[in-house]
N, C-alpha and C positions, 0 to 999 in steps of 0.2 A: 416315705423318704422325701424330704424337701428338696427344692431346686438347688439351694446352696450346698446341701450335703452331697447331692449327685455331682454337682460341678467340682467340689473338692475331691471326691472319689475319682472322677474322671481325670482330673489334673494329676493326682498322685499316681494313678495307674499308667497314664501316658508317660510321665517322667520315669517310672520304673521300667517300662518297655524300652524307652529310648536309651536308658542307661544300660540295659542288657544288650541291646543291639550295638551300642558304641563299644562296650567292653569286648563283645565278640569280634567286632571289626578290628580293634586294636590287637587282640590276641591272634587273630588270623594273620594280620600284617606281620607281627613279630615271628609267628610260626613259619610264615612263608619266607621271610628273610633268613631265618635260621636254616630252613630246609635248603634254600639256594646255596648258602655257605657250605653246608654239609655235602651237598651234591658236588660242588666244585672241588672241595677237598677230597672227596672220595674218588672223583674222576682223576684227579692228579695222582692219587695213590694207586688207582687201578692201572692208569697208563704206565706208571713207573714199574709196577709189578709185571705187567704184560711185556714191557720192553725187556726186563730182566729175564723173563722166561724165554722169550724169543732169542735173546743173546746166548743163553745157555744151550738152547737147542742147536743153534748154528755152530757153536763151538763143539758140541758133542758130535754132530754130523760131520764136521770138518775132520775131527779125529778119526771117525769111522772111515772116511774117504782115504785118509793117509794110510790107515791100516790095510785097506783093500789094495792100494797101490803098492804097498810094501810086499804084500803076499803075491800079487801078480808080477812083481818086479818090473813094473812099467815106470820108466824114468820120467815120463811126461809129467810136467807140473801143471795140474789143473787149477789155474787161477780162478778164484771166485766160483768154485764149483757148487757151493750151497746157495740156493735162491729161495726166498720166501715168496711163493707164487700167489697165495691167497691167505687170509687170516687162518692161522693154525695148520697151514699146508705148506710143506717144504719139499723142494725137488733138488736132488744131488746128481750131478753129471759125473759119469765114470767112463773109462775107455773100453771096458769089456763087461761081459756078463759076470754075475756073481751068484754063488750058491745061496738060495734063500735061507737055509738054516744057519749058514755062516753069518749072513747079514743080520738075521734076527738076533743071534747071540751077541754080535758086536753092538747092535742097537740097545739091547737090554743092559749090557755092561756099561756102555758110555752114559746112557740115561740115568742109570743107578748112581754112577760115579758123580754125575752132575746134579744129583738130587731132583731129577725130573720124574716125579711119581704120578704119571698120567697114562691112562690107556691109550694105545695108538694103533693105527693101521699102517701097514707098509705094502708097497707094491713095486715089482721089478718090471721094467719096460724094455722091449726089444724094438729098436728103430727099424730093423729090417722087416719084421712081420707086422709092425705098426700095431702092436697089441700088448696087453699086460701078460707077462710070463707067469708071474706068481704073486699072490697077495694074501695076507692074513691079518686077523685082528688079534692083538696081544694085550692081555690084561695084566696089570701089575700085581693083582691079587692071586694070580694063578700061573703056574709054570707051564700049563698046557696052552696049545695054540688052537684057536677056533677059526675055521674057514668060513668066511661070510661073503655076502654080496657087497662089493666095494663100490658103492655109488659115488663116494667122494674122490676115489682114486681114478682120475680121468687122464687120458692121453694128452700130453702137452706138445706144443709145437717146438720140439727140440731135435737136434741132430745127435746121433750116437746113442749109447746106452745110458740109462739113468734109473734111479729109483726115487719113489716119493714116500713121504711120511705125513700122516694126518692125525691130529689129536681131536677126536670127535666129542669129547666131554667138556672141552673148553668153549666158552661163549665167544662168538666172533664179535659181539658188541660189548661195550663196557657195562652198559646198564640195560636191563630189560624193563619190564613194566614198573611204573612208579608205585611203590608199595605204600606211599603216604597219602593215597586218595582219601582214606577214612579220616585223615587229619582235617580235611576240609568238609567232608560230608556230615560228620557227626555234629559239629557246632552249627552248621547251616540248618540241619533238621531240627535241632533243639530250638534255635531261634524261630523257625517257622511255627513250631508247636506253641511256643510262648506267644507269638504274635496272633496265631489263630485263636488261642484261648482268650486273649485280651479282646480281640474283635468280637468274639461270640459273647463275652461278658458284657461288653458295651451294648451290643444289640439287645441282650436280655434286659439289661437295666433300663434302656430307653423304651423298650416295649412294655415293660412292667409299669414304668412311669406313665406312659400313654394310657394303658388300661386303667390305672388308678385314677387318672384325671377323668376318663370317660365314665367310670363307675361313680365318681363323685358327682359328675354332671347328671348322671342317670338318677341318683338318689335325690338330688335337688329337684330335678324335673318331676319325678314321681311324687315327692312330697307336695309340691305345688299343685300338680294335676289332681291329686286325691283330696287335698284340703279345700280347693276351690268349690267343687260340687257339694262336698259335705257341709261347708259353711252356708252355701246357698240354700241347700235343703233345710238346714237348721233354721235359717232366717224365715224361709217360707212357712215352715211348720209353726213357728211362733205366731206368724200373722194369721194362719188358719185356726189357731187355738183361740183366737178372739171370738167371743160369742156373737158379736155384732157383724161378723163377716158374712153371715147368712143373708143379711139384708143387702149385700152387694154381690149379686150373682156373677157379674162380669169379672169383678176383682177375684172372686173365689175361683172361677175357672182359670184365670190367668196364673194364679199361684199354683193351682193343681198342675197346669201345663209345665210350669217351671220345675216343679218337683219331678215330674215324669222325665223331662228332658235331662235334668241333672243326674237323675238316677240312671238313665241310659248311658250318659257320659261316664259315670262312675263304673258301670258294668263293663263298658268298653275298655277302660283303662286297666281294670282288674284282669280282664281277659288277656290283655297284652302282656302283663306280668306273668300270668299263667303260661302263656306261650313260651316265655323265656325259660320257665321251669321245665317245660316239656323238652326243649332243646338241650337242656343240661343233662338229660339222661344218657347213659352209655349208648343206647340204641333206641331210636325213635320208633315207636310202635304204631303201625298204620293198619287201619281196618280196610282191607282190600276188597273193593267191589267195583262193578261197572258204573262209571259216572259220566253223565252227559254234560259236558262243559257248556253247551249252549243253554241248557236249563239252569246251570249254576250261574252263568252270566246274567240271565234274566232275573233270577232271584236277587243277585247282588245289586242290579240296577233298581229293582223295586225297593230294596232296603235304603237306598240313598235318595229316593224321590223327594222326601221332605227337604233334605239339605240342598239338593240342586234347585228346588223351587225357591228356597229362601235366597239363594245367591244368583238366581236367574241364569243357571248354567244348563246347557243342552247336553244330555246324556244320550249318545247315539249308539245303537247296537248294529254292527255290520257283521252278522254271523254268516259268512259265506263258505265256511269249510264244508267239504262234501261228507266228512265223517268227523264226529265230535265226541266219540266215546273213548274214554281212557280207563285204565284200571288203577284205582287209587282210593284214598280216604276222602270222602266227600266233605267232611267237616274241615280238614286241614286245607283242602283245595279251595273251599269257600273262603276260609280266613285269609289265605294268601291273596286271592283276587280282591277281597275286601280291603286289605292293606294297600294294594296298588291303587285302587279307586280312591281310597281315603287320602293317599298322598297327592293324587291328581287334584283333588278338591282343595287340600291344604295349600298347595303351591300354585294353584291355578288362579285365574282372574275371574272376577265377577263378570257376568254376561259372556263368559267364554264357552268352551265346549270340551267334552270328554268323549272319546270314542272307544268302544270295546269292539275289536276286530278279530275275527278268526279266519285262518287260512290253513290249508293242508300242504305239507311239503314232505315228500317221501313218505316215511312211516311216522311222521310227527305231526302234531297239532300245534300251531302257533297261535297263541292268544295274546294280543297286544292291547295295552292301555295307553292311549294317545291323548295328550293334553297340549294346550297352547299357553301354558303358564310361564313361570319365570325362568325355567330351565336350570341346568346344572353346569357349573364351571368344569373345565377339563381336569383341573387339579383335584376336584372332588370326586370325579367319576370312578376312580379306581378304589376309593375308600367307602363308597356308599353302602356296600353289602357287609361291612364290618360291624360287629356287635357294638352297640352304644354310639356309633358314629352318627353325628347329625350335621347336615350341611348348614353352613352359615347363610342366613336368609336376608341379611342386610336390614332393610327397613320393614320387612314383613314380621312384625312383632307378635302377631296373633297366632303364629305357627307354633304349636306345642307338640311334644312327643318324647319318647324315650330312646329313640335310635335303635329300636328293635325290629320294626316292621319289615324292612328290606332284608335284614339278616334272616328273619323267619321265612320270608318268601324264598330266599335262595336255598335254605336248608330243606324246605318242603319240596321244592322243585327237584333237587338232587336226590332226595329220598325216593322220589317217584321215577328215577332214572332219566330225568330231564335236566333243564337248566333255566336260567333267567339271564337276559342281556338287556343293556340299556344304551340308548343313543339320545343325545341331547344337544341342543344349541342354546347357549345362554341368551335369555331374553325372548326366546321364541317358543320353547316347549320341549317336552320330553316324551320318549316312547319306551315303555318297558314291555318286553316280550317274554312270555312263558313258553317254553318248548317242552312238550310232554309226548311220550310215545303212545300211539294209537293202539287200541286193542285189535287183535286179529280175530276175525270171525264174528 
């Protein structure tokens, strides 16, 4: 997918997500305004209904009070005898005690006449004993009376006799928990899902684009790296096919050396590609055996003797670890160390130095490859172990490679239960450190 196609796709996807978010916000705004209007309307209606209910209760209790006074033949006019003490709790002042069954019958009759179809509790209080004389729970669905614990019927600070009526099934507040929470949660969740999917899609597209570019660079580098030694070998072979070359032994030896050198270079590049194929397997197969990394370090140093002499580089071995035996695959460990030393040579300076240093730390062996080369920039350090990633080398045009070496080193180190780390200062040098668990016993 080209850059223009990706840019167009990103633009359209961004506009789509922005459109979805804007529509959700507008919808939520309208829904919120509608909900507020409905709440206000419902509150007004609920307030009106509650006021009407309370008025009917007061009228019914007033009628009950008058009936009681007519029965007791008490001429006293109890002005404002009915009081609403708390939400849904009413107290009625009377001059004398009243029989509970009579009171209950009156309450049932008046509540029914006033269309008050609610369960209620009533209690009769005696100011002389400062206690409730009698109290029951009355259900509108049953003619029976149930005696219950009257937690809501409490003694009031009143003089004289009185009785109280409480309606337990009516809410004391107009509105309980807001049931429209899902109106907000659902669109927010949907929007987050859409945004998350969009962000993930963008990440995948950019990652695939990056991998595509890296693979294209890899193919280009590989083609160049393989064509160059092949062309050199072909040219040298043509020269050697000349019968007169036997008369020039020095020239013959030089072209034979070129063929050997280019053949070794070609073998190395093929080995790098084969290493990539090895890492592509589902599970890296290792031949586990006891390996002496000091011996491996010496072998790798011997392998690079010709190259370090040509560039006048000092290859220093500082093998000070008290124990150097690890359990692993000798071939892969040798290849990993070879890649690190090869990088040190590629990015190092002529007349410089490369040090192979071993130390023991806890149960691990630390094998460091230290150079005083061009170093690595901070922005590149976090990417150097990625497959196909190659650090930009500025004016160092002779540095070739596939971007596989350090990725291979990391995979091998992790497969052995260890790891690899890097520290670098741009312009001064780099240190790669392999950490591998030591064998016990």
